[in-house]
Backbone as a chain_set.jsonl record, in Angstrom:
{"seq": "MRVILRTAPTHALAPDRLRALRDLLDRAYDGDFSDEDWDHGLGGLHAWIEDERRRPVAHGALVMRRVLHRGRSYRIGYVEGVAVQAERRRQGLGGRVMAELERAIDGAYAFGALSASDEGAALYAARGWRLWRGRIATLGPQGIVRLPDEEDSTYLRPAAGRPLPDPGEPLVFDWRDGDVM", "coords": {"N": [[0.975, -1.198, 0.154], [0.703, 1.977, -1.023], [1.951, 5.127, 0.361], [1.917, 9.103, 1.681], [4.67, 10.923, 2.423], [3.338, 14.089, 3.912], [4.174, 17.599, 4.42], [3.509, 20.589, 6.101], [2.757, 23.973, 7.487], [0.485, 25.014, 10.091], [-1.274, 27.352, 8.962], [-1.216, 26.946, 6.5], [-2.62, 24.719, 6.176], [-6.011, 23.491, 4.383], [-9.243, 24.269, 5.636], [-10.832, 21.489, 5.342], [-8.626, 19.615, 5.652], [-7.573, 20.099, 8.015], [-9.661, 19.295, 9.399], [-9.949, 16.226, 8.79], [-7.175, 15.565, 9.712], [-7.611, 16.115, 12.55], [-9.755, 14.035, 12.823], [-8.593, 11.793, 12.721], [-6.816, 11.85, 14.605], [-8.879, 12.039, 16.872], [-9.659, 9.279, 16.728], [-7.427, 7.873, 16.655], [-6.521, 8.362, 19.654], [-8.937, 7.093, 20.925], [-10.811, 8.769, 21.199], [-9.905, 10.089, 23.492], [-8.984, 12.572, 22.874], [-8.948, 16.277, 23.559], [-10.375, 19.073, 23.064], [-8.69, 21.413, 23.694], [-6.091, 19.944, 23.742], [-6.096, 19.432, 20.979], [-5.761, 21.988, 20.095], [-3.168, 22.775, 21.215], [-1.636, 21.308, 19.442], [-1.462, 23.342, 17.439], [-0.415, 25.941, 15.069], [1.948, 25.531, 14.416], [4.125, 23.039, 12.665], [2.866, 20.984, 10.845], [3.249, 17.313, 10.054], [2.33, 14.686, 8.329], [0.922, 11.412, 7.399], [-0.57, 10.108, 4.205], [-2.541, 8.077, 2.805], [-3.362, 6.064, 0.143], [-5.898, 7.185, -0.669], [-5.318, 9.479, -0.137], [-6.045, 9.781, 2.583], [-5.609, 10.768, 6.277], [-3.239, 8.573, 7.767], [-1.386, 8.471, 9.51], [0.104, 11.209, 12.046], [1.855, 14.073, 13.289], [3.007, 16.736, 15.153], [4.667, 20.219, 15.396], [5.62, 22.683, 17.682], [6.525, 25.923, 19.015], [7.687, 26.107, 21.928], [8.453, 28.009, 24.905], [11.035, 27.442, 27.299], [12.162, 27.672, 30.465], [15.561, 27.593, 32.223], [18.027, 27.365, 34.35], [18.124, 30.297, 34.708], [18.047, 30.861, 31.916], [16.375, 31.488, 28.816], [15.002, 29.273, 26.665], [14.207, 28.296, 23.334], [12.22, 25.94, 22.003], [11.282, 22.607, 20.539], [8.39, 21.525, 20.579], [6.657, 18.453, 20.412], [3.851, 17.338, 19.673], [0.569, 15.867, 19.048], [1.054, 13.106, 18.066], [-0.034, 10.241, 16.105], [-0.922, 7.375, 14.928], [-3.121, 5.237, 12.515], [-5.017, 2.839, 14.205], [-4.87, 0.479, 12.831], [-2.661, 0.554, 11.219], [-0.568, 0.64, 12.536], [2.902, -0.252, 13.812], [4.304, -0.359, 11.698], [6.14, 1.457, 10.811], [5.708, 4.363, 10.298], [5.3, 6.328, 12.426], [7.648, 6.39, 12.99], [8.622, 7.445, 10.412], [6.67, 9.988, 10.519], [8.097, 11.135, 12.796], [10.849, 11.53, 12.033], [10.474, 13.514, 10.012], [9.728, 15.856, 11.71], [11.834, 15.8, 13.464], [13.634, 16.713, 11.909], [13.582, 19.246, 11.411], [13.482, 20.188, 14.236], [16.238, 19.941, 14.449], [16.885, 21.914, 12.762], [15.995, 24.332, 13.966], [15.629, 24.829, 16.45], [16.578, 24.716, 19.873], [16.334, 22.691, 21.462], [14.669, 19.493, 21.37], [11.644, 18.473, 22.45], [8.886, 16.717, 24.191], [5.812, 14.767, 25.774], [5.37, 11.602, 26.643], [3.137, 8.959, 26.348], [2.868, 5.756, 27.718], [2.7, 3.719, 25.625], [3.699, 5.219, 23.904], [6.28, 5.558, 24.481], [8.517, 3.862, 23.716], [8.841, 4.407, 21.102], [9.858, 6.758, 20.722], [12.338, 6.412, 22.469], [13.798, 4.888, 20.944], [14.591, 6.486, 18.912], [16.208, 7.791, 20.035], [15.386, 9.639, 21.74], [15.653, 11.229, 25.159], [14.789, 10.433, 28.222], [14.049, 12.639, 30.611], [15.493, 13.502, 33.164], [14.96, 15.102, 35.569], [13.435, 17.875, 37.422], [10.205, 18.746, 36.474], [8.401, 22.227, 35.575], [6.286, 24.582, 35.62], [5.722, 27.952, 34.845], [3.374, 29.319, 35.512], [-0.073, 31.531, 36.308], [-0.212, 31.361, 38.943], [2.584, 31.645, 39.393], [5.833, 29.527, 39.515], [5.167, 26.321, 39.175], [5.497, 23.053, 40.041], [5.621, 20.31, 38.192], [5.171, 17.136, 38.791], [4.109, 14.568, 38.432], [4.617, 14.79, 35.315], [7.417, 13.833, 35.153], [8.056, 11.603, 34.994], [7.509, 11.161, 32.172], [8.386, 12.572, 30.297], [10.284, 13.604, 27.639], [13.431, 14.499, 26.047], [15.685, 15.779, 23.067], [18.32, 16.29, 21.431], [19.132, 18.897, 19.696], [20.655, 19.027, 16.442], [22.664, 18.037, 17.576], [23.928, 19.412, 19.752], [24.423, 20.564, 23.178], [22.237, 18.779, 25.757], [20.226, 20.241, 28.743], [21.277, 20.657, 32.029], [19.951, 17.876, 34.105], [20.016, 18.557, 36.491], [19.192, 21.126, 37.452], [15.682, 22.161, 37.08], [13.586, 22.216, 34.64], [11.413, 24.562, 33.418], [8.193, 24.942, 32.315], [6.726, 27.279, 29.563], [2.965, 28.595, 30.346], [0.192, 26.994, 29.797], [-3.457, 26.855, 28.607], [-5.482, 23.498, 30.061], [-3.538, 20.448, 29.809], [-0.288, 21.094, 30.729], [1.923, 20.037, 29.765]], "CA": [[-0.213, -0.045, -0.232], [1.619, 3.267, -1.387], [1.686, 6.373, 1.183], [2.84, 9.876, 1.121], [4.722, 11.928, 3.62], [3.275, 15.362, 3.55], [4.165, 18.687, 5.476], [2.829, 21.517, 6.234], [2.235, 24.717, 8.745], [-1.425, 25.157, 10.664], [-1.796, 28.113, 8.284], [-1.282, 26.603, 4.898], [-3.486, 23.735, 5.67], [-7.665, 23.791, 4.43], [-10.235, 23.235, 6.753], [-11.016, 20.125, 5.522], [-7.61, 19.158, 5.814], [-7.456, 20.157, 9.254], [-10.649, 18.144, 10.165], [-9.249, 15.071, 8.626], [-6.214, 14.99, 10.986], [-8.26, 15.718, 13.713], [-10.48, 13.088, 12.9], [-7.753, 10.725, 12.614], [-6.262, 12.036, 16.818], [-9.705, 11.46, 18.066], [-9.743, 8.152, 16.199], [-6.323, 7.216, 17.441], [-6.99, 8.351, 21.096], [-10.314, 6.53, 21.514], [-11.824, 9.893, 22.119], [-9.448, 10.61, 24.309], [-7.804, 13.703, 22.625], [-9.52, 17.051, 23.792], [-10.196, 20.61, 22.037], [-7.133, 21.482, 24.189], [-5.054, 18.823, 23.019], [-6.082, 19.97, 19.68], [-5.336, 23.104, 20.07], [-1.989, 22.86, 21.445], [-0.386, 21.034, 18.153], [-1.618, 24.226, 16.03], [0.336, 27.188, 14.661], [3.327, 25.2, 13.904], [4.571, 22.082, 11.181], [2.565, 19.509, 10.679], [3.697, 16.337, 9.636], [1.256, 13.553, 8.383], [1.456, 10.607, 6.049], [-1.684, 9.954, 3.671], [-2.881, 6.497, 2.055], [-3.684, 6.183, -1.382], [-7.214, 7.43, -1.265], [-5.466, 11.018, 0.54], [-6.611, 9.856, 4.212], [-4.241, 10.796, 7.182], [-2.752, 7.58, 8.588], [-0.423, 8.764, 11.034], [0.027, 12.419, 12.317], [2.208, 14.402, 14.493], [3.041, 18.214, 14.666], [5.791, 20.477, 16.238], [5.213, 23.809, 17.952], [7.492, 26.694, 19.565], [7.284, 26.532, 23.504], [9.627, 28.218, 25.787], [11.869, 26.61, 28.223], [13.56, 28.374, 31.29], [16.517, 26.69, 32.488], [19.573, 28.21, 34.689], [18.184, 31.435, 34.3], [18.212, 31.222, 30.558], [15.034, 30.886, 28.098], [15.44, 28.452, 25.164], [13.243, 28.218, 22.317], [12.551, 24.483, 22.245], [10.545, 22.203, 19.283], [7.544, 20.519, 21.237], [5.992, 17.307, 19.6], [2.411, 17.508, 20.003], [-0.508, 15.06, 18.586], [1.715, 11.871, 17.445], [-0.778, 9.306, 16.285], [-1.238, 6.506, 13.761], [-4.306, 4.949, 12.722], [-4.743, 1.495, 14.767], [-4.562, -0.611, 11.988], [-1.434, 0.784, 10.525], [0.509, 0.589, 13.895], [4.109, -1.044, 13.88], [4.938, -0.495, 9.745], [6.92, 2.351, 10.481], [4.377, 5.522, 9.975], [5.302, 6.875, 12.879], [8.854, 7.057, 12.768], [8.61, 8.893, 9.493], [6.621, 11.369, 10.877], [8.855, 11.736, 13.999], [12.032, 11.776, 11.641], [10.491, 15.076, 9.689], [9.628, 16.738, 12.904], [13.248, 15.837, 14.519], [14.866, 17.107, 10.948], [12.813, 20.741, 12.018], [13.647, 20.583, 15.532], [17.665, 20.478, 14.05], [17.347, 23.148, 12.294], [15.244, 25.329, 14.275], [15.319, 24.603, 17.727], [17.799, 24.322, 20.949], [16.176, 21.074, 21.54], [13.09, 18.677, 21.033], [10.761, 18.071, 24.023], [7.495, 15.898, 24.088], [5.591, 13.607, 26.528], [5.123, 10.376, 26.126], [2.325, 7.982, 26.601], [3.243, 4.587, 27.902], [2.861, 3.512, 24.429], [4.589, 5.875, 22.688], [7.367, 5.821, 25.047], [9.223, 2.946, 23.503], [9.025, 4.723, 19.686], [10.673, 7.928, 21.113], [13.682, 5.874, 23.059], [14.511, 3.915, 19.868], [14.912, 7.106, 18.22], [17.188, 8.651, 20.533], [15.269, 10.943, 22.617], [15.82, 10.465, 26.568], [13.788, 10.707, 29.487], [14.131, 13.776, 31.662], [15.601, 12.669, 34.805], [15.029, 16.445, 36.619], [12.243, 18.249, 38.079], [9.321, 19.582, 35.519], [7.887, 22.669, 36.303], [5.54, 25.452, 34.698], [5.524, 29.021, 35.088], [2.034, 29.743, 35.366], [-0.657, 32.52, 36.787], [0.271, 31.703, 40.193], [4.012, 31.376, 39.445], [6.182, 28.467, 39.137], [4.339, 25.29, 40.097], [6.158, 21.913, 40.038], [4.851, 19.183, 37.847], [5.919, 15.625, 39.299], [3.491, 13.695, 37.305], [5.378, 14.684, 33.791], [8.626, 13.739, 35.663], [8.493, 10.37, 34.348], [7.069, 10.752, 30.857], [9.137, 14.034, 29.471], [11.69, 12.904, 27.057], [13.92, 15.197, 25.083], [16.358, 15.278, 21.964], [19.479, 17.116, 21.559], [19.061, 19.399, 18.368], [22.125, 18.864, 15.906], [24.396, 17.868, 18.449], [23.916, 20.637, 20.872], [23.899, 19.5, 24.851], [21.015, 18.818, 26.666], [20.637, 21.032, 30.027], [21.8, 19.961, 33.215], [19.004, 17.655, 34.835], [20.37, 19.063, 38.296], [17.81, 22.091, 37.563], [14.364, 21.935, 36.77], [13.308, 22.822, 33.266], [10.416, 25.347, 33.812], [7.685, 25.533, 30.335], [5.627, 28.456, 29.353], [1.913, 27.824, 30.845], [-0.903, 26.733, 28.693], [-4.625, 25.97, 29.655], [-5.317, 22.006, 29.615], [-2.234, 19.578, 30.223], [0.965, 21.723, 30.311], [2.605, 19.074, 29.147]], "C": [[1.161, 1.021, 0.332], [0.659, 4.276, -0.013], [2.597, 7.078, 0.967], [3.044, 10.635, 2.28], [4.507, 13.608, 3.458], [3.832, 16.681, 4.851], [3.76, 19.908, 5.107], [2.834, 22.36, 7.618], [0.794, 24.914, 8.436], [-1.489, 25.777, 9.473], [-1.877, 28.06, 6.748], [-2.401, 25.146, 4.685], [-5.499, 24.165, 5.671], [-7.937, 23.457, 5.564], [-10.431, 21.877, 6.844], [-9.737, 19.316, 5.633], [-7.562, 18.881, 7.506], [-8.476, 19.244, 10.23], [-10.29, 16.804, 10.193], [-7.9, 14.87, 9.392], [-6.984, 15.012, 12.163], [-8.956, 14.489, 14.18], [-9.634, 12.078, 13.227], [-7.232, 10.491, 14.511], [-7.433, 11.554, 17.28], [-9.73, 9.994, 17.443], [-9.026, 7.051, 17.176], [-5.996, 7.089, 18.914], [-7.869, 7.592, 21.868], [-11.159, 7.387, 21.969], [-11.57, 10.665, 22.987], [-8.603, 12.143, 24.189], [-8.953, 15.129, 22.552], [-9.415, 18.458, 22.814], [-9.189, 20.966, 22.527], [-5.876, 20.915, 23.524], [-4.812, 19.404, 21.691], [-4.751, 21.312, 19.413], [-3.768, 23.655, 20.315], [-0.731, 22.289, 20.408], [-1.165, 22.309, 17.033], [-0.721, 25.218, 16.188], [2.028, 26.843, 14.84], [3.41, 24.263, 12.717], [3.553, 20.999, 11.764], [3.173, 18.542, 9.705], [2.984, 15.047, 9.238], [1.891, 12.53, 7.054], [0.008, 10.049, 5.273], [-1.558, 8.76, 2.983], [-2.9, 7.076, 0.932], [-4.711, 6.822, -2.16], [-7.004, 9.33, -0.278], [-5.95, 11.129, 1.903], [-5.422, 9.647, 5.111], [-4.324, 9.669, 8.081], [-2.109, 7.739, 9.37], [-0.179, 10.497, 10.932], [1.417, 12.686, 13.501], [2.422, 16.206, 14.102], [4.161, 18.649, 15.788], [5.226, 22.123, 16.626], [5.885, 24.614, 18.872], [7.224, 26.483, 21.106], [8.759, 26.845, 23.861], [9.903, 27.709, 26.981], [12.316, 27.033, 29.12], [14.319, 27.394, 32.006], [17.397, 27.087, 33.112], [19.463, 29.459, 34.458], [18.208, 32.028, 32.479], [16.857, 30.777, 29.72], [15.645, 30.664, 26.826], [14.238, 28.232, 24.136], [13.212, 26.641, 22.052], [11.324, 23.761, 20.982], [9.936, 21.416, 20.126], [6.744, 20.001, 20.33], [5.049, 17.367, 20.141], [1.779, 16.45, 19.083], [0.054, 13.667, 17.905], [0.462, 10.344, 17.263], [-0.624, 8.324, 14.936], [-2.422, 6.016, 13.857], [-4.328, 3.263, 13.171], [-4.416, 0.44, 13.78], [-3.572, -0.381, 10.965], [-0.433, 0.906, 11.045], [1.606, -0.315, 13.237], [4.331, -1.453, 12.1], [5.59, 0.563, 9.835], [6.867, 3.876, 10.057], [4.964, 6.175, 10.761], [6.735, 7.326, 13.156], [9.006, 7.986, 11.626], [8.184, 9.909, 9.69], [7.371, 12.102, 11.679], [10.433, 12.306, 13.288], [11.77, 13.458, 10.841], [10.417, 15.837, 10.5], [11.065, 17.034, 13.313], [14.353, 16.463, 12.843], [14.377, 19.116, 11.418], [13.506, 20.878, 12.934], [15.75, 20.832, 15.161], [17.948, 21.793, 13.313], [16.77, 24.185, 12.641], [15.129, 25.926, 15.671], [16.904, 24.172, 18.795], [17.786, 23.034, 21.31], [14.95, 20.435, 21.326], [13.042, 18.379, 22.434], [9.502, 17.23, 23.536], [7.127, 14.926, 25.664], [5.18, 12.857, 25.95], [4.099, 9.534, 26.918], [3.266, 6.953, 27.068], [3.449, 3.775, 26.608], [3.418, 3.883, 23.523], [5.954, 5.926, 23.228], [8.602, 5.037, 24.038], [9.646, 3.388, 21.9], [10.475, 5.951, 20.08], [12.53, 7.237, 21.493], [14.573, 5.673, 22.154], [14.844, 4.784, 19.025], [16.054, 8.207, 18.614], [16.872, 9.868, 21.841], [15.297, 10.334, 23.892], [15.022, 11.099, 27.631], [14.758, 11.642, 30.285], [14.577, 13.029, 32.716], [15.73, 13.748, 35.736], [13.945, 16.55, 36.769], [11.597, 19.122, 36.594], [8.632, 20.442, 36.178], [6.971, 23.709, 35.304], [5.656, 26.706, 35.39], [4.013, 29.633, 34.578], [1.17, 31.0, 36.023], [-0.221, 32.732, 38.086], [1.604, 31.422, 40.356], [4.247, 30.163, 39.148], [5.7, 27.582, 40.048], [5.028, 23.733, 39.402], [4.776, 20.582, 39.392], [4.959, 17.782, 37.879], [5.29, 14.658, 38.733], [3.979, 13.662, 36.016], [6.684, 14.355, 34.093], [9.09, 12.324, 35.01], [8.216, 9.942, 32.686], [7.506, 11.721, 30.089], [10.441, 13.478, 28.928], [11.92, 13.942, 26.369], [15.277, 15.157, 24.192], [17.14, 16.543, 22.005], [19.243, 17.411, 19.769], [20.381, 19.437, 17.553], [23.364, 18.717, 16.914], [24.419, 18.763, 19.666], [24.079, 19.898, 22.193], [22.413, 19.671, 25.034], [21.123, 19.718, 27.656], [20.51, 19.892, 30.933], [20.053, 19.472, 34.237], [19.175, 17.807, 36.456], [19.44, 20.548, 38.324], [16.796, 21.729, 36.631], [14.254, 22.538, 35.125], [11.849, 23.16, 33.593], [9.581, 25.953, 32.456], [6.889, 26.248, 31.046], [4.191, 27.668, 30.031], [0.925, 27.912, 29.838], [-2.25, 26.31, 29.379], [-4.322, 24.104, 28.719], [-4.037, 21.648, 30.225], [-1.161, 20.831, 29.82], [1.682, 21.211, 29.419], [1.929, 18.027, 27.987]], "O": [[1.993, 1.032, 1.239], [-0.504, 4.248, 0.392], [3.675, 6.76, 0.464], [2.155, 11.011, 3.043], [5.381, 14.314, 2.956], [3.789, 16.459, 6.061], [3.662, 20.274, 3.935], [2.894, 21.781, 8.702], [0.128, 24.976, 7.402], [-1.769, 24.982, 8.576], [-2.418, 28.854, 5.979], [-2.842, 24.66, 3.643], [-6.125, 24.81, 6.513], [-7.355, 22.722, 6.362], [-10.322, 21.161, 7.839], [-9.96, 18.108, 5.719], [-7.526, 17.795, 8.084], [-8.26, 18.705, 11.316], [-10.252, 16.157, 11.239], [-7.67, 13.69, 9.653], [-7.061, 13.979, 12.827], [-8.925, 13.97, 15.296], [-10.014, 11.383, 14.169], [-7.264, 9.535, 15.286], [-7.337, 10.642, 18.102], [-10.003, 9.382, 18.476], [-9.387, 6.125, 17.902], [-5.412, 6.132, 19.422], [-7.773, 7.385, 23.078], [-12.034, 7.178, 22.809], [-12.256, 11.594, 23.414], [-7.88, 12.687, 25.024], [-9.767, 15.138, 21.628], [-8.511, 18.737, 22.025], [-8.316, 20.895, 21.662], [-4.942, 21.462, 22.937], [-3.721, 19.791, 21.273], [-3.636, 21.472, 18.917], [-3.266, 24.649, 19.79], [0.472, 22.549, 20.409], [-1.351, 22.016, 15.852], [-0.219, 25.442, 17.29], [2.965, 27.546, 15.218], [2.79, 24.621, 11.715], [3.531, 20.398, 12.838], [3.577, 18.943, 8.613], [3.151, 14.185, 10.101], [2.769, 12.69, 6.207], [-0.62, 9.379, 6.093], [-0.451, 8.419, 2.569], [-2.583, 8.232, 0.652], [-4.79, 7.05, -3.367], [-7.896, 10.098, 0.083], [-6.243, 12.206, 2.424], [-4.526, 8.814, 4.976], [-5.159, 9.597, 8.984], [-2.236, 6.915, 10.276], [-0.271, 11.042, 9.832], [1.866, 11.859, 14.294], [2.078, 16.768, 13.063], [4.543, 17.951, 16.727], [4.456, 22.687, 15.849], [5.948, 23.976, 19.923], [6.101, 26.917, 21.364], [9.809, 26.346, 23.457], [8.969, 27.514, 27.759], [13.52, 26.918, 28.894], [13.753, 26.374, 32.4], [18.172, 27.449, 32.226], [20.46, 30.03, 34.017], [18.336, 33.159, 32.009], [16.327, 29.707, 30.017], [16.402, 31.344, 26.134], [13.189, 27.908, 24.692], [14.31, 26.111, 21.884], [10.481, 24.559, 20.572], [10.625, 20.516, 20.606], [6.138, 20.694, 19.512], [5.174, 17.477, 21.361], [2.562, 16.079, 18.209], [-0.733, 13.164, 17.104], [0.208, 9.586, 18.199], [-0.119, 8.819, 13.929], [-3.026, 6.122, 14.925], [-3.676, 2.474, 12.487], [-3.626, -0.452, 14.087], [-3.59, -1.03, 9.919], [0.606, 1.213, 10.461], [1.333, -1.032, 12.274], [4.463, -2.54, 11.537], [5.828, 0.946, 8.689], [7.818, 4.485, 9.567], [5.532, 7.059, 10.12], [6.991, 8.478, 13.505], [9.437, 9.13, 11.768], [8.789, 10.915, 9.319], [7.494, 13.324, 11.585], [11.082, 13.226, 13.784], [12.56, 14.392, 10.979], [11.082, 16.844, 10.255], [11.499, 18.173, 13.488], [15.581, 16.554, 12.84], [15.23, 19.968, 11.668], [14.381, 21.728, 12.772], [16.388, 21.779, 15.622], [18.961, 22.492, 13.301], [16.833, 25.14, 11.868], [14.719, 27.036, 16.011], [17.915, 23.546, 18.476], [18.767, 22.308, 21.476], [14.063, 21.233, 21.023], [13.906, 18.137, 23.277], [9.273, 17.205, 22.327], [7.984, 14.515, 26.447], [4.63, 13.026, 24.862], [4.251, 9.439, 28.136], [4.463, 7.167, 26.872], [4.488, 3.114, 26.574], [3.696, 3.274, 22.49], [6.834, 6.332, 22.469], [9.559, 5.717, 23.667], [10.635, 2.852, 21.402], [11.662, 5.898, 19.758], [13.577, 7.541, 20.921], [15.756, 6.009, 22.207], [15.485, 4.292, 18.096], [16.595, 9.083, 17.939], [17.599, 10.586, 22.528], [15.048, 9.132, 23.994], [14.734, 12.295, 27.697], [15.946, 11.432, 30.53], [14.036, 11.992, 33.101], [16.481, 13.581, 36.697], [13.184, 15.645, 36.427], [12.241, 19.873, 35.862], [8.115, 20.072, 37.233], [7.072, 23.476, 34.099], [5.698, 26.616, 36.616], [3.708, 30.222, 33.54], [2.036, 31.779, 36.419], [0.113, 33.838, 38.512], [1.93, 30.94, 41.441], [3.37, 29.48, 38.62], [5.681, 27.728, 41.27], [4.927, 23.519, 38.194], [3.696, 20.179, 39.824], [4.804, 17.22, 36.795], [6.005, 13.693, 38.465], [3.86, 12.59, 35.424], [7.389, 14.611, 33.117], [10.222, 12.04, 34.619], [8.529, 8.903, 32.104], [6.94, 11.772, 28.997], [11.394, 13.027, 29.564], [10.942, 14.546, 25.929], [16.099, 14.378, 24.672], [16.752, 17.61, 22.483], [19.193, 16.575, 18.867], [21.298, 19.987, 18.164], [24.521, 19.135, 16.959], [25.223, 18.481, 20.555], [23.871, 18.687, 22.252], [21.645, 20.505, 24.556], [22.245, 20.226, 27.65], [19.994, 18.779, 30.839], [19.287, 20.25, 34.807], [18.552, 17.25, 37.36], [19.059, 20.935, 39.428], [16.985, 21.109, 35.585], [15.066, 23.357, 34.695], [11.087, 22.277, 33.986], [9.914, 26.905, 31.75], [6.452, 26.226, 32.197], [4.182, 26.454, 30.235], [0.858, 28.88, 29.079], [-2.305, 25.63, 30.403], [-3.691, 23.655, 27.763], [-3.479, 22.381, 31.041], [-1.232, 21.423, 28.743], [2.064, 21.781, 28.397], [2.624, 17.159, 27.458]]}, "num_chains": 1, "name": "protein.A"}
């Protein structure tokens, strides 16, 4: 079965293409993909794979986020909405999507970050993403708030060989509604 990898920024996608990508995510996450989850993946770069009928079967998005670490603000590439249609899993499609997003991370960001589900962690680890061993926090309306539940699911990837932050100091992510990570 022939598939095609495509990429485009959110603003270049027609409403029907965005709806098709959202529908894929809703199905792949068994209805556990909220409007806030969808919003988090908008505004950056989408990479998706279409089948021969132009239906999306895999997707991932890359958005810019700000992370504070040791008094410095980093511009990072944050991966969102990675999903593969259930019957197309374990065929390398997620890896192809991730390769395209990683290429963008290497070209534009200090490092990449993502929050992995238990099911997705193996894909990211196999691609060289590293589990963050330090603390995670957010700079929200109430100030800096630690996010201990995110400390066992946040993965980082060095961009173009650049060093990763020191896990001895926390990563403080920018605030957003819904799941911060």
